[in-house]
C-alpha positions as a Markdown table, in Angstrom:
| # | Residue | x | y | z |
|---|---|---|---|---|
| 1 | Met | 66.7 | 82.6 | 77.1 |
| 2 | Lys | 66.1 | 84.9 | 80.0 |
| 3 | Ile | 69.2 | 85.1 | 82.2 |
| 4 | Leu | 69.6 | 86.5 | 85.6 |
| 5 | Ala | 73.2 | 87.6 | 86.3 |
| 6 | Ala | 75.0 | 89.1 | 89.2 |
| 7 | Ala | 78.4 | 89.7 | 90.9 |
| 8 | Arg | 79.3 | 91.4 | 94.2 |
| 9 | His | 82.9 | 92.6 | 93.8 |
| 10 | Pro | 84.7 | 94.3 | 90.9 |
| 11 | Gly | 86.9 | 91.3 | 90.0 |
| 12 | Pro | 84.0 | 88.9 | 89.5 |
| 13 | Ala | 82.1 | 91.7 | 87.7 |
| 14 | Glu | 84.9 | 92.0 | 85.2 |
| 15 | Ser | 84.9 | 88.3 | 84.6 |
| 16 | Ile | 81.2 | 87.8 | 83.9 |
| 17 | Ser | 80.9 | 91.0 | 81.9 |
| 18 | Pro | 82.2 | 89.5 | 78.6 |
| 19 | Val | 79.8 | 86.6 | 78.9 |
| 20 | Val | 76.9 | 89.0 | 79.6 |
| 21 | Lys | 77.8 | 91.0 | 76.5 |
| 22 | Leu | 78.1 | 87.9 | 74.4 |
| 23 | Leu | 74.7 | 86.6 | 75.5 |
| 24 | Ile | 73.1 | 90.0 | 74.8 |
| 25 | Glu | 74.7 | 90.1 | 71.4 |
| 26 | Arg | 73.2 | 86.7 | 70.6 |
| 27 | Gly | 69.6 | 87.9 | 71.4 |
| 28 | His | 69.3 | 86.6 | 75.0 |
| 29 | Ser | 67.6 | 88.7 | 77.6 |
| 30 | Val | 70.0 | 89.4 | 80.5 |
| 31 | Thr | 69.0 | 91.1 | 83.7 |
| 32 | Leu | 72.2 | 92.2 | 85.5 |
| 33 | Ile | 72.3 | 93.0 | 89.2 |
| 34 | Gly | 75.2 | 95.0 | 90.7 |
| 35 | Val | 76.2 | 96.0 | 94.3 |
| 36 | Arg | 77.2 | 99.5 | 95.1 |
| 37 | Asn | 80.1 | 100.3 | 97.4 |
| 38 | Asp | 79.6 | 104.0 | 98.3 |
| 39 | Thr | 78.0 | 103.5 | 101.7 |
| 40 | Pro | 79.7 | 102.4 | 105.0 |
| 41 | Glu | 77.8 | 99.2 | 104.9 |
| 42 | Thr | 78.6 | 98.3 | 101.3 |
| 43 | Arg | 82.1 | 99.7 | 100.9 |
| 44 | Ile | 84.0 | 96.4 | 101.5 |
| 45 | His | 81.1 | 94.2 | 100.4 |
| 46 | Gly | 80.4 | 95.6 | 97.0 |
| 47 | Gly | 81.7 | 97.5 | 94.0 |
| 48 | Ser | 80.4 | 95.5 | 91.0 |
| 49 | Ala | 77.8 | 98.1 | 90.0 |
| 50 | Thr | 80.5 | 100.7 | 89.3 |
| 51 | Lys | 82.6 | 98.2 | 87.5 |
| 52 | Phe | 79.7 | 97.1 | 85.3 |
| 53 | Arg | 79.0 | 100.7 | 84.3 |
| 54 | Gln | 82.7 | 101.3 | 83.5 |
| 55 | Ile | 82.6 | 98.3 | 81.2 |
| 56 | Gly | 79.5 | 99.7 | 79.4 |
| 57 | Leu | 76.8 | 97.5 | 81.0 |
| 58 | Lys | 73.7 | 98.8 | 82.8 |
| 59 | Pro | 73.1 | 96.9 | 86.0 |
| 60 | Ile | 70.2 | 97.2 | 88.3 |
| 61 | Glu | 71.3 | 98.0 | 91.8 |
| 62 | Met | 70.1 | 95.8 | 94.6 |
| 63 | Asn | 68.1 | 98.5 | 96.4 |
| 64 | Glu | 66.1 | 99.0 | 93.2 |
| 65 | Leu | 64.7 | 95.5 | 93.5 |
| 66 | Gly | 63.6 | 95.7 | 97.1 |
| 67 | Asp | 64.6 | 96.5 | 100.7 |
| 68 | Val | 68.1 | 95.2 | 101.6 |
| 69 | Gln | 69.1 | 95.6 | 105.2 |
| 70 | Cys | 72.4 | 93.9 | 104.8 |
| 71 | Val | 74.1 | 93.0 | 101.5 |
| 72 | Val | 75.8 | 89.9 | 103.0 |
| 73 | Ser | 72.6 | 88.6 | 104.6 |
| 74 | Ile | 70.0 | 88.6 | 101.9 |
| 75 | Thr | 66.5 | 87.2 | 102.7 |
| 76 | Asp | 64.8 | 84.5 | 100.7 |
| 77 | Thr | 61.8 | 86.8 | 100.4 |
| 78 | Tyr | 63.9 | 89.4 | 98.6 |
| 79 | Thr | 65.3 | 86.7 | 96.3 |
| 80 | Asp | 62.0 | 85.0 | 95.6 |
| 81 | Ala | 60.5 | 88.3 | 94.5 |
| 82 | Ile | 63.3 | 88.7 | 91.9 |
| 83 | Phe | 62.7 | 85.2 | 90.5 |
| 84 | Glu | 58.9 | 85.8 | 90.4 |
| 85 | Arg | 59.4 | 89.2 | 88.6 |
| 86 | Phe | 62.0 | 88.1 | 86.0 |
| 87 | Lys | 61.2 | 84.4 | 85.6 |
| 88 | Pro | 64.8 | 83.5 | 84.5 |
| 89 | Asp | 65.7 | 80.3 | 82.6 |
| 90 | Arg | 69.3 | 80.5 | 83.8 |
| 91 | Val | 71.3 | 82.1 | 86.5 |
| 92 | Leu | 75.0 | 83.3 | 86.1 |
| 93 | Val | 77.0 | 84.6 | 89.0 |
| 94 | Gly | 80.5 | 85.5 | 89.9 |
| 95 | Cys | 82.4 | 84.2 | 92.9 |
| 96 | Ser | 83.5 | 86.7 | 95.5 |
| 97 | Val | 86.0 | 85.5 | 98.1 |
| 98 | Asp | 84.6 | 84.6 | 101.5 |
| 99 | Ala | 86.7 | 82.1 | 103.3 |
| 100 | Thr | 84.3 | 82.1 | 106.3 |
| 101 | Gly | 81.5 | 80.6 | 104.2 |
| 102 | Lys | 79.1 | 82.7 | 106.3 |
| 103 | His | 78.2 | 85.6 | 103.9 |
| 104 | Phe | 74.9 | 85.2 | 102.0 |
| 105 | Ala | 75.4 | 87.9 | 99.4 |
| 106 | Ile | 73.8 | 88.3 | 96.0 |
| 107 | Glu | 75.8 | 85.5 | 94.3 |
| 108 | Asp | 74.8 | 83.0 | 97.1 |
| 109 | Ala | 71.2 | 84.3 | 97.1 |
| 110 | Leu | 70.7 | 83.8 | 93.4 |
| 111 | Leu | 72.2 | 80.3 | 93.5 |
| 112 | Ser | 69.9 | 79.4 | 96.4 |
| 113 | Gly | 66.9 | 81.0 | 94.6 |
| 114 | Ala | 67.7 | 79.1 | 91.5 |
| 115 | Asp | 67.6 | 75.8 | 93.4 |
| 116 | Arg | 64.2 | 76.7 | 95.0 |
| 117 | His | 62.8 | 77.7 | 91.6 |
| 118 | Ser | 64.3 | 74.8 | 89.6 |
| 119 | Val | 66.4 | 77.1 | 87.5 |
| 120 | Thr | 69.8 | 75.9 | 86.2 |
| 121 | Ser | 72.7 | 78.0 | 87.8 |
| 122 | Val | 76.3 | 78.6 | 86.7 |
| 123 | Gln | 79.0 | 80.1 | 88.9 |
| 124 | Leu | 82.1 | 81.5 | 87.2 |
| 125 | Val | 85.1 | 81.0 | 89.4 |
| 126 | Glu | 87.7 | 83.4 | 88.1 |
| 127 | Ala | 90.6 | 82.7 | 90.5 |
| 128 | Trp | 92.3 | 79.8 | 92.3 |
| 129 | Gln | 91.4 | 81.0 | 95.9 |
| 130 | Ala | 87.9 | 82.4 | 95.1 |
| 131 | Trp | 85.6 | 79.4 | 95.9 |
| 132 | Tyr | 84.9 | 78.2 | 99.4 |
| 133 | Pro | 82.0 | 75.9 | 100.5 |
| 134 | Arg | 79.1 | 77.9 | 102.0 |
| 135 | Glu | 77.8 | 77.5 | 105.5 |
| 136 | Thr | 74.3 | 77.2 | 104.0 |
| 137 | Gly | 75.4 | 74.4 | 101.7 |
| 138 | Val | 74.3 | 76.4 | 98.6 |
| 139 | Ile | 76.0 | 75.2 | 95.4 |
| 140 | Ala | 75.7 | 75.9 | 91.7 |
| 141 | Asn | 74.5 | 73.3 | 89.2 |
| 142 | Arg | 77.6 | 74.0 | 87.1 |
| 143 | Tyr | 80.9 | 75.8 | 87.6 |
| 144 | Ala | 83.0 | 77.4 | 84.9 |
| 145 | Val | 86.5 | 77.8 | 86.3 |
| 146 | Leu | 89.9 | 79.4 | 85.4 |
| 147 | Asp | 92.1 | 76.4 | 85.0 |
| 148 | Gln | 92.9 | 72.8 | 86.2 |
| 149 | Ile | 94.5 | 74.1 | 89.4 |
| 150 | Thr | 91.2 | 75.9 | 90.3 |
| 151 | Arg | 89.3 | 72.7 | 89.6 |
| 152 | Asp | 91.6 | 70.6 | 91.8 |
| 153 | Val | 91.5 | 73.1 | 94.6 |
| 154 | Met | 87.7 | 73.3 | 94.5 |
| 155 | Ser | 87.5 | 69.5 | 94.6 |
| 156 | Lys | 89.7 | 69.4 | 97.7 |
| 157 | Arg | 87.4 | 71.9 | 99.3 |
| 158 | Gly | 84.3 | 69.7 | 98.6 |
| 159 | Ala | 83.0 | 70.7 | 95.1 |
| 160 | Glu | 81.8 | 67.8 | 92.9 |
| 161 | Leu | 84.2 | 67.4 | 89.9 |
| 162 | Glu | 81.4 | 66.5 | 87.5 |
| 163 | Arg | 79.9 | 70.0 | 88.0 |
| 164 | Ile | 83.1 | 71.7 | 87.0 |
| 165 | Ser | 84.2 | 72.8 | 83.5 |
| 166 | Val | 87.5 | 74.4 | 82.8 |
| 167 | Thr | 86.8 | 77.4 | 80.6 |
| 168 | Gly | 89.3 | 80.0 | 81.4 |
| 169 | Asn | 88.6 | 83.5 | 82.6 |
| 170 | Pro | 86.6 | 85.6 | 80.1 |
| 171 | Asn | 88.2 | 88.8 | 81.5 |
| 172 | Leu | 91.5 | 87.5 | 80.1 |
| 173 | Asp | 90.2 | 87.1 | 76.5 |
| 174 | Arg | 91.4 | 90.6 | 75.7 |
| 175 | Phe | 95.0 | 89.6 | 76.4 |
| 176 | Ala | 95.1 | 86.9 | 73.8 |
| 177 | Asn | 97.0 | 89.1 | 71.4 |
| 178 | Ala | 97.6 | 92.1 | 73.7 |
| 179 | Val | 100.7 | 94.2 | 73.9 |
| 180 | Pro | 101.3 | 97.4 | 76.0 |
| 181 | Asp | 100.1 | 99.6 | 73.1 |
| 182 | Gln | 99.5 | 102.6 | 75.3 |
| 183 | Arg | 103.0 | 102.6 | 76.8 |
| 184 | Glu | 104.2 | 105.9 | 75.3 |
| 185 | Ala | 101.0 | 107.8 | 76.2 |
| 186 | Val | 101.0 | 106.5 | 79.8 |
| 187 | Arg | 104.7 | 107.3 | 80.3 |
| 188 | Asp | 104.2 | 110.8 | 78.9 |
| 189 | Ser | 101.3 | 111.4 | 81.3 |
| 190 | Leu | 103.6 | 110.3 | 84.1 |
| 191 | Glu | 106.4 | 112.6 | 82.8 |
| 192 | Leu | 108.7 | 109.6 | 82.4 |
| 193 | Lys | 111.6 | 109.4 | 80.0 |
| 194 | Asp | 114.2 | 106.7 | 80.5 |
| 195 | Glu | 113.3 | 106.0 | 84.1 |
| 196 | Arg | 112.3 | 102.4 | 85.1 |
| 197 | Leu | 108.6 | 102.4 | 86.2 |
| 198 | Ile | 107.8 | 99.9 | 89.0 |
| 199 | Val | 104.1 | 99.4 | 89.8 |
| 200 | Tyr | 103.1 | 97.8 | 93.2 |
| 201 | Phe | 99.6 | 96.5 | 93.3 |
| 202 | Gly | 98.1 | 96.2 | 96.8 |
| 203 | Gln | 95.9 | 93.4 | 98.2 |
| 204 | Ala | 92.6 | 93.5 | 100.0 |
| 205 | Val | 92.4 | 93.2 | 103.7 |
| 206 | Ser | 90.6 | 89.9 | 104.6 |
| 207 | Arg | 89.7 | 88.0 | 107.7 |
| 208 | Thr | 92.9 | 85.9 | 107.8 |
| 209 | Gly | 96.1 | 85.7 | 105.9 |
| 210 | Thr | 96.1 | 89.3 | 104.6 |
| 211 | Pro | 99.4 | 90.0 | 102.9 |
| 212 | Asp | 101.7 | 92.3 | 104.8 |
| 213 | Asp | 101.7 | 95.0 | 102.2 |
| 214 | Pro | 103.2 | 97.7 | 104.5 |
| 215 | Lys | 106.2 | 95.4 | 105.1 |
| 216 | Thr | 106.8 | 94.4 | 101.5 |
| 217 | Met | 106.1 | 97.9 | 100.2 |
| 218 | Asn | 108.9 | 99.0 | 102.4 |
| 219 | Trp | 111.1 | 96.3 | 100.8 |
| 220 | Val | 110.3 | 97.8 | 97.4 |
| 221 | Val | 111.0 | 101.4 | 98.5 |
| 222 | Lys | 114.4 | 100.4 | 100.0 |
| 223 | Ala | 115.3 | 98.6 | 96.7 |
| 224 | Leu | 114.5 | 101.6 | 94.4 |
| 225 | Gly | 117.5 | 102.8 | 92.4 |
| 226 | Ile | 118.1 | 106.5 | 91.6 |
| 227 | Asp | 116.4 | 106.2 | 88.2 |
| 228 | Asp | 113.5 | 104.1 | 89.4 |
| 229 | Arg | 110.0 | 105.5 | 89.8 |
| 230 | Leu | 107.2 | 103.9 | 91.8 |
| 231 | Val | 103.4 | 103.9 | 91.4 |
| 232 | Phe | 101.5 | 102.4 | 94.3 |
| 233 | Ser | 98.0 | 101.1 | 93.4 |
| 234 | Pro | 96.3 | 100.3 | 96.7 |
| 235 | His | 93.4 | 97.9 | 96.9 |
| 236 | Pro | 90.1 | 99.8 | 97.5 |
| 237 | Arg | 89.4 | 97.6 | 100.5 |
| 238 | Asp | 92.7 | 98.4 | 102.2 |
| 239 | Asp | 92.6 | 101.0 | 105.0 |
| 240 | Arg | 96.2 | 100.7 | 106.1 |
| 241 | Asp | 98.4 | 103.8 | 106.3 |
| 242 | Tyr | 101.3 | 103.9 | 103.8 |
| 243 | Thr | 102.1 | 107.6 | 104.2 |
| 244 | Thr | 105.4 | 107.2 | 106.1 |
| 245 | Ile | 106.7 | 104.4 | 103.8 |
| 246 | Leu | 105.9 | 106.3 | 100.6 |
| 247 | Ala | 107.4 | 109.5 | 102.0 |
| 248 | Ser | 110.7 | 107.7 | 102.5 |
| 249 | Ala | 110.9 | 107.3 | 98.7 |
| 250 | Gly | 110.8 | 111.0 | 98.1 |
| 251 | Asn | 110.2 | 112.2 | 94.6 |
| 252 | Arg | 110.6 | 108.7 | 93.2 |
| 253 | Val | 106.9 | 108.0 | 94.0 |
| 254 | Ile | 104.5 | 109.1 | 91.3 |
| 255 | Glu | 100.8 | 109.9 | 92.1 |
| 256 | Thr | 98.4 | 109.5 | 89.3 |
| 257 | Thr | 94.7 | 109.3 | 88.6 |
| 258 | Leu | 95.2 | 106.6 | 85.9 |
| 259 | Thr | 93.5 | 103.3 | 86.6 |
| 260 | Ser | 95.6 | 100.2 | 87.5 |
| 261 | Asp | 95.0 | 98.8 | 84.0 |
| 262 | Glu | 96.1 | 102.0 | 82.4 |
| 263 | Val | 99.3 | 102.4 | 84.5 |
| 264 | Leu | 100.2 | 98.8 | 83.7 |
| 265 | His | 100.8 | 99.8 | 80.0 |
| 266 | Gly | 103.7 | 102.0 | 81.1 |
| 267 | Ala | 105.3 | 99.7 | 83.6 |
| 268 | Asp | 108.7 | 98.1 | 83.4 |
| 269 | Val | 108.1 | 95.9 | 86.4 |
| 270 | Ser | 105.0 | 94.7 | 88.2 |
| 271 | Ile | 105.0 | 93.7 | 91.9 |
| 272 | Ser | 102.3 | 92.3 | 94.1 |
| 273 | His | 101.7 | 89.3 | 96.4 |
| 274 | Tyr | 99.2 | 87.3 | 94.3 |
| 275 | Ser | 96.9 | 90.0 | 92.9 |
| 276 | Thr | 95.2 | 89.3 | 89.6 |
| 277 | Met | 97.0 | 92.4 | 88.3 |
| 278 | Leu | 100.1 | 90.2 | 88.3 |
| 279 | Met | 98.4 | 87.9 | 85.9 |
| 280 | Lys | 97.5 | 90.8 | 83.7 |
| 281 | Ser | 101.0 | 92.2 | 83.7 |
| 282 | Ser | 102.5 | 88.8 | 82.9 |
| 283 | Leu | 100.1 | 88.4 | 80.0 |
| 284 | Leu | 101.4 | 91.8 | 78.7 |
| 285 | Asp | 104.9 | 90.3 | 78.9 |
| 286 | Ile | 105.9 | 92.7 | 81.7 |
| 287 | Pro | 108.3 | 91.2 | 84.2 |
| 288 | Ser | 106.2 | 90.3 | 87.2 |
| 289 | Ile | 107.3 | 89.6 | 90.7 |
| 290 | Ser | 105.2 | 87.7 | 93.2 |
| 291 | Ile | 106.1 | 88.2 | 96.8 |
| 292 | Ile | 105.0 | 85.1 | 98.7 |
| 293 | His | 105.7 | 85.8 | 102.3 |
| 294 | Gly | 104.6 | 84.5 | 105.7 |
| 295 | Glu | 101.0 | 83.3 | 105.7 |
| 296 | Asp | 100.2 | 84.4 | 102.2 |
| 297 | Ile | 97.6 | 82.1 | 100.6 |
| 298 | Arg | 98.8 | 79.3 | 103.0 |
| 299 | Asp | 95.7 | 77.1 | 102.4 |
| 300 | Leu | 95.8 | 77.6 | 98.6 |
| 301 | Arg | 99.6 | 76.8 | 98.5 |
| 302 | Arg | 99.0 | 73.6 | 100.4 |
| 303 | Glu | 96.1 | 72.6 | 98.2 |
| 304 | Ala | 97.8 | 73.5 | 94.9 |
| 305 | Thr | 101.2 | 72.3 | 96.1 |
| 306 | Gly | 102.6 | 75.8 | 95.6 |
| 307 | Ser | 101.7 | 79.3 | 94.5 |
| 308 | Pro | 99.6 | 78.9 | 91.3 |
| 309 | Met | 101.2 | 81.8 | 89.4 |
| 310 | Thr | 104.6 | 80.3 | 90.1 |
| 311 | Leu | 103.4 | 76.9 | 89.1 |
| 312 | Leu | 102.0 | 78.3 | 85.9 |
| 313 | Gly | 105.3 | 80.0 | 85.1 |
| 314 | Gly | 103.9 | 83.5 | 84.9 |
| 315 | Val | 105.9 | 85.3 | 87.6 |
| 316 | His | 109.2 | 85.4 | 89.4 |
| 317 | Glu | 108.5 | 84.4 | 93.0 |
| 318 | Val | 110.5 | 85.9 | 95.8 |
| 319 | Asn | 110.1 | 85.2 | 99.5 |
| 320 | Thr | 112.5 | 87.7 | 101.2 |
| 321 | Glu | 113.7 | 91.2 | 101.0 |
| 322 | Glu | 117.1 | 90.0 | 99.7 |
| 323 | Gln | 115.5 | 88.0 | 96.9 |
| 324 | Leu | 113.4 | 91.0 | 95.9 |
| 325 | Leu | 116.5 | 93.2 | 95.7 |
| 326 | Ala | 118.3 | 90.6 | 93.6 |
| 327 | Gly | 115.3 | 90.2 | 91.3 |
| 328 | Leu | 115.0 | 94.0 | 90.7 |
| 329 | Ser | 118.8 | 94.2 | 90.1 |
| 330 | Ala | 118.9 | 91.3 | 87.6 |
| 331 | Gly | 116.6 | 92.6 | 84.9 |
| 332 | Leu | 114.0 | 89.8 | 84.9 |
| 333 | Pro | 112.3 | 88.8 | 81.6 |
| 334 | Gly | 108.6 | 88.8 | 80.8 |
| 335 | Gln | 106.8 | 85.4 | 80.6 |
| 336 | Ala | 103.7 | 86.1 | 78.4 |
| 337 | Ser | 104.1 | 83.1 | 76.2 |
| 338 | Ile | 104.4 | 80.7 | 79.1 |
| 339 | Ile | 101.3 | 81.9 | 81.0 |
| 340 | Lys | 99.2 | 82.2 | 77.9 |
| 341 | Asn | 99.9 | 78.6 | 77.2 |
| 342 | Ser | 99.3 | 77.6 | 80.8 |
| 343 | Leu | 95.9 | 79.3 | 81.1 |
| 344 | Ser | 94.8 | 78.7 | 77.5 |
| 345 | Val | 94.4 | 82.4 | 76.9 |
| 346 | Asp | 93.0 | 82.2 | 73.3 |
| 347 | Gly | 90.2 | 84.8 | 73.3 |
| 348 | Met | 87.5 | 82.1 | 73.5 |
| 349 | Ala | 86.8 | 81.8 | 77.3 |
| 350 | Ala | 83.6 | 83.9 | 77.1 |
| 351 | Glu | 82.4 | 81.6 | 74.4 |
| 352 | Arg | 83.1 | 78.5 | 76.5 |
| 353 | Val | 81.4 | 80.0 | 79.6 |
| 354 | Ala | 78.3 | 81.0 | 77.4 |
| 355 | Gln | 78.1 | 77.4 | 76.2 |
| 356 | Val | 78.1 | 76.2 | 79.9 |
| 357 | Val | 75.3 | 78.7 | 80.6 |
| 358 | Leu | 73.1 | 77.8 | 77.7 |
| 359 | Ala | 73.6 | 74.0 | 77.7 |
């Protein structure tokens, strides 16, 4: 089959990449479209092109396929030209978060184009809060989703249940039997001996409900013990200033060029609000603290009847500065076995998504 695939942001790119690789290995022709993020206009609206290349794939960037004035307002003319050029049998796209429903980016454009050209489309929804109904009404023929919670949330937001298959997230396949096997190398590179390494993963700034990372980062800094060390991994779409907060921690803050995934292997504790990095750290059996505070994922918590990571048993949820301090003082356990069971992390999610695509 000829398959046209695309994602907009790094997270969705990571999730569809194992499926793309599997399809290519099995002899299917996959044309992969990525979005850059190195210009003022694309910085917060892209990033998949770089992620695809890091993973070892070779995407075509959007501007190589035609003139794009705005990457979140793609014209039907641009999309139709792609379909006429590649004549795909299937479309596979990721699902970038847009709670407004107004953006019409590459994922929406290909789903809309698939409908006009009578091509079966599949959207991979990697996270509980990722899918929102589109203002244009565009939908996929089929959805491959993370878990039952995602399916239920999508249904409450208007998706048709018969279109949704629970497949798991292919990006988590690598965690089926994973352990932090780079721990010694990472800690050596950070010049750590017996110190406890705490890693704080930041969240993106969004239209509404953006986690108050400056506030909760300050909680973490104030809770640091004398032998604790902190690595802050900010989200690339976060422009907030953390200079003063980090300076207050003195030499307990470590700066590094290691990626978030690499640093994770040396961590003793992982902290975020609801970042997917928490899911990764939990799968590696690293004690993981989820700070759910204020308006954090308010709609999702209502629709899922709680924070999904907490419901799945993968993290230790805290809601206040006092609870965070207590958790860091208590020596919390990892919960890998619980979350692997909850999310069916068995190394076969890419296979299940591929079956949805090819069916």
